[in-house]
N, C-alpha and C positions, 0 to 999 in steps of 0.2 A: 276568212281570222284565224288569227294563229291560237292555238289552243291557250297559251300562258296570258295571253289578252283579254280571255272571258273569266269570269269566276260567278257562279250561282253560288247566294247565301240564303241562309235563314232570316226572314226579318222579325227581330225580335224587341224593339222598343217603337214607342210611339213617334218619336222624329222621324223612323226610318220609315214609318206607316203613313204619316205628313207626306213624305217625301213622295210614297207611289203615289196619293192623292192627288199631288201636282201633277206628277207626271202622267197618271190616267188622264186629265183635264188636256194634257195637250195632244196625246196620242188621239182620244177622241174627236176633239175638234179638228184636227187634221186628217184622221178617217172616216169617219162615219157620215159627211156630207153627202148625200147622194144615196146612203142606206139608209138612214133615219132620218129624221128634220132635225133641226139646230135647237125646237124647242123640246125635242124628247130627250135629245143629247143632254142636253142641261139637267132637265128634269133626272134622268137615270145619274147623273154625275151627282147632284145634290143628295140623291139617294145613296145612292152605293158606295161613296167616299166620303162622306162627312165625318170627322174624328168618331163619334158615338158610335155608328155603323160598324168601323173597320174594328175599334173596339169591342164590340159585340160579338164581333165574328172571329176574333181571337181567341177571345175570354172565354164565352160563353157558347159558342159554335166548333170549338176545334177547328177552327179551318188555320190553317199553315201557308203562309206568305213565303215567296222566295223573292229574293231582287235577283237583276242579271245584270253587271258589271260590265263593260267593257273599257280596257285601260283604266280601271277604277271609276268611270262615269255610269250612272244609272243608265239603263238602256231598255229595260224592260222588267216585268215583273210576272209573276203565278200565282194563284191561289188554290188549295186542294182541301177536300174537306168529307168527313164520311156524309152517309146518306142514311134513309130511315132502314137500306135495305143490308143485311150483311154480306160483307165481303166487295161491297160498290162502292166507290167513292166517285167526287164531283169535281171536274177541273172546275172551279168558280171563275178564274180570269185567266185570260195569258193574252201579253201587250205587249208588244214590241214600239219603239220609235218606228214611224211608217218609212224613214228614210234608212232602216236597218232592214228591211224586208229583203229575202233572199240570198243573206249571208249565212244562213244555217244557223242562224242563233234561235230560232221560232223554236227549230228543232231538237236542240241542243235543251232549252227549257223546258220544252213536253217531256223529252225522255227522262230529264231530271225526275220532274213529276211524277213520270210512270215508275220509276223507282222507288219514289218514295213512298209510292202508293202500294206496291209490293212490300216493301221492307215494313209496312204499316200494317199488313196481312191481309188486304185486299187483293182481289182477283180479276177485277173489271175497273173501267174508269168510264165515265161520260162525262157528257157536257153538252151546252146549248149552243147553237151557230145563228145568226138570223139568216133565214134561208135569203137573204139578200146580198148577203156578204160572201159572194162568189170566189173571193180568193180563200177567205179562209176556210170556205165548204172543200176546196179541192185540197189545203194543205192538208186538213185532217184526214181526209180520203187516202191521201198519197202516205200519209204515215200509219193508216191501217184500220180508221175509224170507218164505220157504216152508220147511216140514217138506220136510228130504231122507230121514229115514230116522228111525225109533224104536229106542233104544240103551239097553242097560241093563249098567254097568259094575260092577263088583266093586271098593267103594274100599278093602275090609280091614274090619276091627272089626266082622263083620255085617251091614255096609250096603253097599246099590249105591244108584248114581244113576241115576234111571230118567229118561231124559231124551226129548228131541226134538232130533235133529241139525238145526239150521235153517243157510238159507245165502241169499246174494244176490249176484249178479253185480254190478260194481262200473265204472261208466264212466269212462274215463281221459282 
């Protein structure tokens, strides 16, 4: 990808958040079958991308969203936010349209988030990855993230998130 074709921008408006929610639905429905059930996909999308949820994340939880535009078209997004541990941020979301995997866009978006985390004064970034999401696990490992622990979280509705917690120390 030519660098001028890609831009990463902060998401600051409710319409932008709505666009991210719509994109999340497209990405999840295309990528996650075979990793989690369709029922769990719909359950998680309804919980995680409801307008009230996104609004609360931005305005009450200090989560920052970034959109990746390719030639002006919304192609992916990420979200970072502080944790209860000083100096540690969480990567809440990092998603690209599946047909755009393998072009270095995810790496660009992740590095943008890492730079922002350091700028905000943190020294470490953590994230959860579904244990069956082998492509994502390999991607984060290539970017220097290691598995910290295995976690299973009950998310209601009869569903669990069976993840690896991964982390990476960041250089200031």
